VEXLOTI-62941 format. One line per field, with one value per residue (C-alpha): residue number from 1; chain; x, y, z. Coordinates in steps of 0.05 Angstrom, whole numbers, always signed. Example, Ala and Ser with C-alpha at 12.3 -4.5 7.8 and 13.67 -1.06 7.14 Angstrom:
REM residues 2
nr = [1; 2];
kette = [A; A];
east = [+246; +273];
north = [-90; -21];
up = [+156; +143];
***
This chain:
REM residues 573
nr = [1; 2; 3; 4; 5; 6; 7; 8; 9; 10; 11; 12; 13; 14; 15; 16; 17; 18; 19; 20; 21; 22; 23; 24; 25; 26; 27; 28; 29; 30; 31; 32; 33; 34; 35; 36; 37; 38; 39; 40; 41; 42; 43; 44; 45; 46; 47; 48; 49; 50; 51; 52; 53; 54; 55; 56; 57; 58; 59; 60; 61; 62; 63; 64; 65; 66; 67; 68; 69; 70; 71; 72; 73; 74; 75; 76; 77; 78; 79; 80; 81; 82; 83; 84; 85; 86; 87; 88; 89; 90; 91; 92; 93; 94; 95; 96; 97; 98; 99; 100; 101; 102; 103; 104; 105; 106; 107; 108; 109; 110; 111; 112; 113; 114; 115; 116; 117; 118; 119; 120; 121; 122; 123; 124; 125; 126; 127; 128; 129; 130; 131; 132; 133; 134; 135; 136; 137; 138; 139; 140; 141; 142; 143; 144; 145; 146; 147; 148; 149; 150; 151; 152; 153; 154; 155; 156; 157; 158; 159; 160; 161; 162; 163; 164; 165; 166; 167; 168; 169; 170; 171; 172; 173; 174; 175; 176; 177; 178; 179; 180; 181; 182; 183; 184; 185; 186; 187; 188; 189; 190; 191; 192; 193; 194; 195; 196; 197; 198; 199; 200; 201; 202; 203; 204; 205; 206; 207; 208; 209; 210; 211; 212; 213; 214; 215; 216; 217; 218; 219; 220; 221; 222; 223; 224; 225; 226; 227; 228; 229; 230; 231; 232; 233; 234; 235; 236; 237; 238; 239; 240; 241; 242; 243; 244; 245; 246; 247; 248; 249; 250; 251; 252; 253; 254; 255; 256; 257; 258; 259; 260; 261; 262; 263; 264; 265; 266; 267; 268; 269; 270; 271; 272; 273; 274; 275; 276; 277; 278; 279; 280; 281; 282; 283; 284; 285; 286; 287; 288; 289; 290; 291; 292; 293; 294; 295; 296; 297; 298; 299; 300; 301; 302; 303; 304; 305; 306; 307; 308; 309; 310; 311; 312; 313; 314; 315; 316; 317; 318; 319; 320; 321; 322; 323; 324; 325; 326; 327; 328; 329; 330; 331; 332; 333; 334; 335; 336; 337; 338; 339; 340; 341; 342; 343; 344; 345; 346; 347; 348; 349; 350; 351; 352; 353; 354; 355; 356; 357; 358; 359; 360; 361; 362; 363; 364; 365; 366; 367; 368; 369; 370; 371; 372; 373; 374; 375; 376; 377; 378; 379; 380; 381; 382; 383; 384; 385; 386; 387; 388; 389; 390; 391; 392; 393; 394; 395; 396; 397; 398; 399; 400; 401; 402; 403; 404; 405; 406; 407; 408; 409; 410; 411; 412; 413; 414; 415; 416; 417; 418; 419; 420; 421; 422; 423; 424; 425; 426; 427; 428; 429; 430; 431; 432; 433; 434; 435; 436; 437; 438; 439; 440; 441; 442; 443; 444; 445; 446; 447; 448; 449; 450; 451; 452; 453; 454; 455; 456; 457; 458; 459; 460; 461; 462; 463; 464; 465; 466; 467; 468; 469; 470; 471; 472; 473; 474; 475; 476; 477; 478; 479; 480; 481; 482; 483; 484; 485; 486; 487; 488; 489; 490; 491; 492; 493; 494; 495; 496; 497; 498; 499; 500; 501; 502; 503; 504; 505; 506; 507; 508; 509; 510; 511; 512; 513; 514; 515; 516; 517; 518; 519; 520; 521; 522; 523; 524; 525; 526; 527; 528; 529; 530; 531; 532; 533; 534; 535; 536; 537; 538; 539; 540; 541; 542; 543; 544; 545; 546; 547; 548; 549; 550; 551; 552; 553; 554; 555; 556; 557; 558; 559; 560; 561; 562; 563; 564; 565; 566; 567; 568; 569; 570; 571; 572; 573];
kette = [A; A; A; A; A; A; A; A; A; A; A; A; A; A; A; A; A; A; A; A; A; A; A; A; A; A; A; A; A; A; A; A; A; A; A; A; A; A; A; A; A; A; A; A; A; A; A; A; A; A; A; A; A; A; A; A; A; A; A; A; A; A; A; A; A; A; A; A; A; A; A; A; A; A; A; A; A; A; A; A; A; A; A; A; A; A; A; A; A; A; A; A; A; A; A; A; A; A; A; A; A; A; A; A; A; A; A; A; A; A; A; A; A; A; A; A; A; A; A; A; A; A; A; A; A; A; A; A; A; A; A; A; A; A; A; A; A; A; A; A; A; A; A; A; A; A; A; A; A; A; A; A; A; A; A; A; A; A; A; A; A; A; A; A; A; A; A; A; A; A; A; A; A; A; A; A; A; A; A; A; A; A; A; A; A; A; A; A; A; A; A; A; A; A; A; A; A; A; A; A; A; A; A; A; A; A; A; A; A; A; A; A; A; A; A; A; A; A; A; A; A; A; A; A; A; A; A; A; A; A; A; A; A; A; A; A; A; A; A; A; A; A; A; A; A; A; A; A; A; A; A; A; A; A; A; A; A; A; A; A; A; A; A; A; A; A; A; A; A; A; A; A; A; A; A; A; A; A; A; A; A; A; A; A; A; A; A; A; A; A; A; A; A; A; A; A; A; A; A; A; A; A; A; A; A; A; A; A; A; A; A; A; A; A; A; A; A; A; A; A; A; A; A; A; A; A; A; A; A; A; A; A; A; A; A; A; A; A; A; A; A; A; A; A; A; A; A; A; A; A; A; A; A; A; A; A; A; A; A; A; A; A; A; A; A; A; A; A; A; A; A; A; A; A; A; A; A; A; A; A; A; A; A; A; A; A; A; A; A; A; A; A; A; A; A; A; A; A; A; A; A; A; A; A; A; A; A; A; A; A; A; A; A; A; A; A; A; A; A; A; A; A; A; A; A; A; A; A; A; A; A; A; A; A; A; A; A; A; A; A; A; A; A; A; A; A; A; A; A; A; A; A; A; A; A; A; A; A; A; A; A; A; A; A; A; A; A; A; A; A; A; A; A; A; A; A; A; A; A; A; A; A; A; A; A; A; A; A; A; A; A; A; A; A; A; A; A; A; A; A; A; A; A; A; A; A; A; A; A; A; A; A; A; A; A; A; A; A; A; A; A; A; A; A; A; A; A; A; A; A; A; A; A; A; A; A; A; A; A; A; A; A; A; A; A; A; A; A; A; A; A; A; A; A; A; A; A; A; A; A; A; A; A; A; A; A; A; A; A; A; A; A; A];
east = [+521; +530; +503; +574; +594; +532; +548; +618; +588; +539; +593; +632; +580; +559; +486; +459; +401; +394; +353; +343; +287; +241; +276; +347; +352; +346; +315; +369; +424; +388; +383; +457; +475; +428; +461; +530; +512; +480; +539; +581; +531; +511; +438; +399; +328; +289; +231; +190; +140; +83; +65; +68; +137; +160; +141; +187; +248; +223; +213; +159; +133; +177; +116; +113; +188; +199; +138; +110; +46; -6; +17; +30; +63; +108; +112; +163; +110; +101; +176; +176; +117; +154; +215; +171; +158; +216; +215; +212; +267; +311; +300; +316; +377; +404; +396; +460; +433; +364; +338; +275; +249; +200; +221; +179; +117; +144; +127; +174; +139; +145; +219; +227; +192; +238; +298; +270; +257; +327; +359; +319; +340; +411; +454; +417; +471; +474; +424; +382; +419; +485; +466; +473; +409; +396; +337; +315; +264; +246; +209; +174; +135; +71; +74; +54; -19; -42; -107; -99; -84; -11; +30; +84; +139; +112; +101; +172; +220; +279; +251; +261; +319; +344; +354; +405; +435; +449; +495; +467; +511; +468; +474; +433; +430; +431; +435; +365; +343; +269; +258; +328; +333; +262; +217; +185; +252; +266; +195; +199; +265; +231; +176; +229; +264; +200; +206; +170; +188; +139; +166; +151; +80; +72; +97; +49; -11; +10; +13; -57; -84; -50; -76; -148; -142; -112; -152; -149; -87; -47; -69; -113; -89; -141; -136; -191; -200; -274; -260; -207; -249; -309; -271; -232; -293; -334; -281; -270; -345; -348; -300; -338; -279; -280; -255; -200; -189; -123; -122; -62; -25; +2; +46; +81; +65; -9; +0; +55; +13; -44; +3; +29; -42; -55; +12; +19; -8; -28; -98; -117; -167; -147; -197; -169; -196; -165; -163; -155; -108; -58; +1; +58; +65; +134; +204; +233; +291; +308; +238; +236; +185; +184; +135; +94; +105; +39; +7; -54; -73; -72; -75; -70; -15; -31; -15; -68; -20; -36; +4; +15; +36; +71; +62; +130; +106; +143; +103; +111; +81; +68; +81; +65; +115; +130; +126; +160; +172; +242; +281; +350; +389; +338; +297; +223; +174; +113; +101; +47; +47; +5; +6; +41; -13; -69; -124; -97; -149; -140; -98; -93; -36; -18; -10; +30; +86; +148; +123; +152; +98; +110; +42; -11; -73; -86; -129; -95; -147; -175; -108; -118; -50; +20; +65; +7; +14; +90; +82; +33; +76; +141; +113; +116; +179; +168; +128; +96; +75; +31; -41; -55; -127; -121; -76; -89; -39; -37; -12; +51; +64; +110; +113; +158; +194; +210; +237; +282; +307; +320; +367; +406; +408; +439; +493; +508; +511; +562; +605; +598; +617; +679; +702; +691; +728; +794; +796; +841; +819; +858; +824; +755; +767; +795; +734; +686; +720; +722; +648; +631; +673; +641; +573; +596; +601; +657; +710; +739; +736; +721; +664; +635; +640; +604; +549; +541; +532; +481; +441; +448; +394; +393; +369; +310; +356; +394; +328; +306; +368; +357; +283; +297; +349; +298; +249; +303; +321; +248; +241; +301; +270; +211; +152; +91; +64; +11; +62; +113; +63; +47; +119; +142; +81; +76; +22; +20; +33; +96; +121; +109; +150; +205; +201; +209; +270; +300; +291; +334; +386; +387; +365; +384; +332; +274; +209; +165; +127; +96; +72; -3; -45; -33; -100; -98; -24; -38; -93; -51; +10; -37; -58; +15; +27; -33; -13; +58; +38; -6; +57; +24; +75; +30; +23; +97; +149; +219; +245; +189; +151; +76; +53; +13; -44; -51; -54; -103; -149; -140; -163; -221; -200; -207; -140; -114; -48; -11; -33; -9; +58; +65; +48; +100; +155; +141; +130; +199; +196];
north = [+1972; +1969; +1911; +1890; +1883; +1843; +1794; +1785; +1766; +1718; +1683; +1670; +1620; +1657; +1658; +1726; +1772; +1816; +1878; +1952; +1999; +1989; +2000; +1984; +1922; +1863; +1818; +1839; +1817; +1751; +1737; +1753; +1703; +1650; +1656; +1651; +1587; +1553; +1568; +1530; +1472; +1486; +1467; +1526; +1524; +1586; +1600; +1657; +1668; +1678; +1651; +1720; +1733; +1663; +1676; +1737; +1692; +1631; +1589; +1562; +1577; +1556; +1518; +1475; +1465; +1445; +1400; +1441; +1458; +1494; +1465; +1517; +1468; +1409; +1344; +1288; +1245; +1299; +1296; +1220; +1223; +1273; +1226; +1173; +1218; +1201; +1263; +1309; +1271; +1272; +1347; +1366; +1320; +1349; +1422; +1463; +1535; +1558; +1627; +1654; +1719; +1767; +1742; +1796; +1754; +1693; +1686; +1667; +1599; +1583; +1598; +1555; +1499; +1506; +1501; +1438; +1405; +1419; +1395; +1331; +1317; +1347; +1361; +1363; +1404; +1464; +1519; +1501; +1435; +1469; +1493; +1566; +1605; +1672; +1712; +1773; +1826; +1887; +1883; +1949; +1913; +1875; +1828; +1754; +1734; +1686; +1648; +1668; +1735; +1735; +1784; +1827; +1787; +1724; +1757; +1772; +1718; +1754; +1734; +1660; +1627; +1599; +1670; +1682; +1612; +1619; +1680; +1717; +1770; +1830; +1864; +1928; +1956; +2032; +2053; +2075; +2055; +2072; +2140; +2170; +2242; +2263; +2289; +2220; +2185; +2230; +2223; +2147; +2149; +2190; +2138; +2084; +2122; +2125; +2200; +2242; +2316; +2374; +2395; +2326; +2329; +2397; +2370; +2311; +2356; +2401; +2339; +2317; +2387; +2387; +2317; +2336; +2390; +2341; +2298; +2224; +2190; +2127; +2062; +2063; +2024; +1993; +1951; +1902; +1858; +1872; +1946; +1928; +1877; +1924; +1982; +1941; +1904; +1968; +2006; +1948; +1943; +2017; +2008; +1998; +1965; +1889; +1843; +1792; +1734; +1702; +1635; +1611; +1547; +1502; +1440; +1398; +1369; +1377; +1401; +1449; +1476; +1488; +1526; +1568; +1588; +1615; +1651; +1684; +1754; +1740; +1710; +1644; +1682; +1752; +1796; +1858; +1913; +1972; +2028; +1982; +2006; +1951; +1936; +1888; +1834; +1807; +1834; +1830; +1879; +1859; +1875; +1940; +1928; +1914; +1886; +1950; +1983; +2014; +2030; +2025; +1972; +2011; +1956; +1881; +1853; +1810; +1751; +1774; +1797; +1860; +1922; +1966; +2038; +2049; +2112; +2136; +2127; +2063; +2014; +1940; +1879; +1835; +1760; +1707; +1698; +1635; +1629; +1567; +1527; +1500; +1447; +1463; +1462; +1503; +1448; +1466; +1425; +1465; +1523; +1574; +1614; +1676; +1748; +1784; +1837; +1854; +1905; +1966; +2016; +1989; +1938; +1918; +1944; +1871; +1853; +1917; +1894; +1886; +1931; +1997; +2046; +2112; +2138; +2116; +2143; +2122; +2141; +2119; +2149; +2079; +2044; +1993; +1961; +1990; +1981; +1981; +2055; +2049; +1993; +2035; +2098; +2062; +2032; +2100; +2128; +2202; +2251; +2280; +2211; +2202; +2225; +2221; +2235; +2223; +2194; +2173; +2163; +2087; +2095; +2129; +2079; +2019; +1965; +1992; +1926; +1928; +2000; +1978; +1917; +1958; +2004; +1944; +1914; +1978; +1975; +1902; +1916; +1971; +1923; +1870; +1919; +1942; +1870; +1854; +1915; +1895; +1829; +1826; +1796; +1732; +1720; +1734; +1686; +1632; +1637; +1634; +1574; +1536; +1546; +1523; +1460; +1445; +1446; +1397; +1450; +1466; +1520; +1497; +1557; +1513; +1477; +1544; +1570; +1509; +1514; +1589; +1574; +1521; +1570; +1629; +1647; +1700; +1766; +1805; +1865; +1830; +1814; +1887; +1911; +1863; +1880; +1955; +1941; +1901; +1959; +2009; +1969; +1967; +2042; +2056; +2012; +2060; +2017; +2052; +2043; +1991; +1949; +1958; +1930; +1872; +1854; +1857; +1821; +1871; +1919; +1989; +2016; +1974; +1998; +2070; +2057; +2032; +2095; +2138; +2098; +2102; +2178; +2181; +2132; +2155; +2228; +2229; +2176; +2203; +2188; +2237; +2181; +2164; +2234; +2240; +2287; +2360; +2375; +2315; +2327; +2400; +2381; +2330; +2376; +2429; +2379; +2366; +2441; +2454; +2401; +2426; +2498; +2479; +2450; +2404; +2357; +2296; +2311; +2314; +2259; +2261; +2302; +2353; +2329; +2319; +2248; +2211; +2195; +2268; +2289; +2232; +2259; +2331; +2313; +2274; +2208; +2233; +2203; +2134; +2127; +2101; +2162; +2209; +2172; +2179; +2254; +2263; +2243; +2305; +2357; +2388; +2394];
up = [+2020; +1945; +1905; +1885; +1959; +1974; +1918; +1946; +2014; +1982; +1942; +2006; +2026; +2089; +2111; +2089; +2103; +2041; +2056; +2041; +2024; +1965; +1898; +1919; +1875; +1922; +1869; +1819; +1867; +1880; +1805; +1796; +1851; +1824; +1755; +1788; +1825; +1765; +1720; +1771; +1775; +1847; +1861; +1890; +1917; +1898; +1945; +1973; +2028; +1978; +1910; +1877; +1904; +1883; +1810; +1810; +1819; +1782; +1845; +1890; +1959; +2018; +2045; +1982; +1974; +2046; +2050; +2107; +2070; +2113; +2179; +2233; +2282; +2269; +2308; +2306; +2272; +2218; +2203; +2199; +2152; +2108; +2106; +2073; +2014; +1968; +1922; +1982; +2019; +1957; +1946; +2018; +2023; +1958; +1980; +1984; +1980; +2001; +1981; +2014; +1984; +2017; +2086; +2119; +2104; +2139; +2213; +2269; +2276; +2201; +2200; +2262; +2225; +2164; +2210; +2243; +2175; +2148; +2213; +2208; +2136; +2137; +2198; +2265; +2299; +2251; +2236; +2175; +2170; +2153; +2083; +2061; +2072; +2039; +2065; +2025; +2041; +2080; +2147; +2131; +2077; +2090; +2150; +2150; +2139; +2194; +2206; +2279; +2309; +2331; +2372; +2339; +2371; +2338; +2270; +2252; +2227; +2259; +2327; +2313; +2350; +2284; +2258; +2313; +2309; +2234; +2245; +2185; +2154; +2139; +2071; +2074; +2003; +2002; +1928; +1906; +1836; +1842; +1874; +1862; +1888; +1900; +1956; +1958; +1972; +2032; +2057; +2054; +2092; +2147; +2152; +2158; +2213; +2254; +2262; +2211; +2214; +2214; +2146; +2118; +2144; +2111; +2045; +2050; +2064; +2005; +1961; +1982; +1966; +1898; +1883; +1897; +1842; +1792; +1745; +1757; +1729; +1735; +1767; +1829; +1890; +1935; +1998; +1977; +1914; +1908; +1892; +1842; +1804; +1802; +1772; +1721; +1695; +1693; +1653; +1605; +1591; +1575; +1516; +1450; +1414; +1400; +1455; +1446; +1494; +1512; +1548; +1588; +1569; +1624; +1628; +1680; +1748; +1763; +1835; +1815; +1758; +1807; +1853; +1794; +1774; +1844; +1847; +1779; +1772; +1700; +1696; +1662; +1619; +1597; +1559; +1525; +1481; +1445; +1496; +1556; +1611; +1626; +1671; +1657; +1710; +1693; +1684; +1614; +1610; +1538; +1513; +1552; +1607; +1681; +1731; +1740; +1671; +1650; +1584; +1538; +1487; +1422; +1370; +1357; +1312; +1251; +1295; +1344; +1398; +1438; +1420; +1481; +1481; +1547; +1588; +1563; +1491; +1472; +1431; +1448; +1415; +1476; +1466; +1519; +1575; +1615; +1690; +1717; +1779; +1773; +1807; +1837; +1772; +1734; +1700; +1698; +1740; +1716; +1669; +1657; +1592; +1584; +1559; +1617; +1626; +1674; +1669; +1704; +1721; +1792; +1832; +1906; +1949; +1965; +1891; +1878; +1925; +1883; +1828; +1803; +1782; +1745; +1767; +1817; +1850; +1922; +1981; +2045; +2092; +2106; +2118; +2173; +2183; +2196; +2135; +2085; +2070; +2063; +2012; +1971; +1973; +1958; +1893; +1859; +1827; +1843; +1885; +1822; +1799; +1860; +1866; +1940; +1960; +2034; +2087; +2159; +2215; +2207; +2135; +2162; +2217; +2218; +2271; +2327; +2332; +2258; +2265; +2323; +2285; +2222; +2260; +2284; +2214; +2188; +2242; +2227; +2152; +2163; +2204; +2151; +2096; +2133; +2143; +2069; +2043; +2077; +2039; +1978; +1912; +1924; +1991; +1960; +1903; +1950; +1995; +1936; +1905; +1970; +1980; +1908; +1917; +1985; +1949; +1896; +1843; +1793; +1791; +1725; +1676; +1616; +1651; +1674; +1603; +1576; +1627; +1613; +1539; +1555; +1596; +1547; +1498; +1442; +1471; +1446; +1439; +1383; +1349; +1354; +1318; +1260; +1254; +1250; +1196; +1155; +1159; +1138; +1076; +1054; +1067; +1023; +968; +966; +988; +1016; +1087; +1070; +1032; +1088; +1138; +1092; +1077; +1149; +1177; +1233; +1256; +1228; +1297; +1304; +1236; +1255; +1318; +1272; +1231; +1294; +1314; +1244; +1243; +1306; +1280; +1207; +1203; +1129; +1113; +1070; +1106; +1067; +1031; +1099; +1116; +1131; +1087; +1103; +1137; +1184; +1199; +1216; +1265; +1300; +1305; +1334; +1386; +1406; +1408; +1453; +1503; +1502; +1516; +1575; +1607; +1657; +1687; +1680; +1605; +1590; +1587; +1619; +1560; +1566; +1504; +1500; +1518; +1465; +1512; +1531; +1458; +1444; +1499; +1478; +1407; +1438; +1406; +1335; +1315; +1334; +1373; +1312; +1272; +1326; +1329; +1254; +1257; +1313; +1264; +1222; +1277; +1271; +1195];
***
């Protein structure tokens, strides 16, 4: 099913299970729907099975939102006690739409408890109290974590009676935005089918053999935190450059702030140095990075902010981002502000869930749980971007019950898609408007427009255009590089990035005043040429040009990244 069709189903007010393989845009569709509801003044509860997943959609855990907490079983007395908590009672009674992301990590019992709570506070005769529920996730991802060992039939939320009672319409997204057309995409599909061909096994073995011959690259994925912490701290300590510390700022409800601290992937205290490998832990499409974008700290701006050169050679000045727990209409209850980076020589498979990685190194020979290997493999965008040092049988396995359920989900999605496609635009609009009105929202175009303006903020893209223009005007006035840096109040690396962009946009612009001296320029150009001639895939970008980090390493760190970027401007002259 296409994203557009899934949005049509969501807007109808039906209960929905939004699923699909990794990289098909489930979170994107959720965000589009959330925006749609808020523009029409419909309260929407944003929750997820885990704190990390909740931060991706600006919500909170379902356990916190529902008042369930850590309880595994609910009694009538528990429900009566919850009713005495006025803020909780008000929140649950007000609920019109409930979104639960990463549903795969919610057990059958927990979903049963959520159903019982909503029936108690809303309508006792309808699934989930009669409100719209939207479950999103993929049951081939990591399963629920439980204090007690539970059987497969008890693990999966789709085994709960409430799942059937709610008559969920399945939207199985099929358009791939992460792996595209690649050996990895077809291999992941074979894992999902539960039947891996002999040819696929041969390709996997070939990849392992190729990987052993490759030098280490990309982030390392481990199954345990202790390995991740050890490698990251060791690598940071090896850097001789000065350290800079960034402390998070928090505000809001004390309990909510505490929950945010545990959930957010950014740490309270972040220590960075020039040369540190980092990974972005938040999506910011306007600024040009995603949760999983990787790079290297190559400078610090005059304001003290880290300057990161991404693996595709874009330079970004990284400002603090806000993570929030929001109430139903989008007002923040708690906020956590921090530079959206983590050290990235290594990360756990668990924390990588939801990320998109261009490159990663992994050893799946010690995988101990079905689905763990699939999560690791599906983080990477391409076969060539994966360094696989080993793989056991468990890494290629998925829970049989999940495989069986997934086949049924695909069938139900096809039926749902066919039923949706026969509707005309008038019927679709009528269904959507009726649902909005039933939730107490507005369908008045002027009111929607006013709310949209209220929610809108200037985009960073607009700011980028103006900042390039300011640099261009100064270049045309003839100022030198040092003066340009001073007048703009930006780092030299950022200004060099502007010069690169201006060369593309205004090829007639005279940039010769910024050319390095001839000897240094010749050495750097020779470095680019040597890397280019070697032709290793990991050393070239999507356009076949030498990557900065590869040239930096080839020249043994003699020239800084910003110098190499400046030299690159004059390679073709």
